[in-house]
C-alpha positions in Angstrom: 0.1 -0.1 0.1 1.3 3.2 -1.0 -0.1 5.2 2.1 2.0 2.8 4.3 5.1 3.6 2.7 4.6 7.2 2.6 3.9 7.1 6.3 6.8 5.2 7.0 8.9 7.7 5.0 7.2 10.7 7.2 8.2 9.1 10.6 11.7 8.7 9.4 12.0 12.3 8.6 10.1 13.3 11.9 12.9 11.2 13.6 15.5 12.7 11.8 14.2 16.3 12.7 13.8 15.6 16.5 17.4 13.8 16.7 18.7 17.1 15.2 16.7 19.2 17.4 19.6 20.6 19.8 21.1 17.5 19.4 19.3 16.6 22.5 18.9 13.0 23.4 15.4 12.7 23.8 15.4 9.3 25.5 16.6 11.1 28.7 13.4 13.2 28.5 10.3 11.4 30.0 7.0 11.3 27.9 5.6 14.3 27.4 8.4 16.5 29.1 9.1 19.6 27.0 12.4 20.3 25.5 14.4 22.0 28.3 16.0 24.1 25.8 13.0 25.4 24.1 11.4 25.8 27.5 14.3 28.4 28.2 14.0 30.1 24.9 10.4 30.7 25.6 11.2 32.1 29.1 13.6 34.5 28.0 11.3 35.6 25.1 8.3 36.5 27.4 10.7 38.8 29.8 
């Protein structure tokens, strides 16, 4: 099925983006925990 192949390709792209994101090891974050670097950026932006 073409759709399955497309979805698998999308997942690969997302995984690559996540792994590049701040070069952060997301396995160290608990599920649902936000990226601490992004949170810092948000806090700084709000001030």
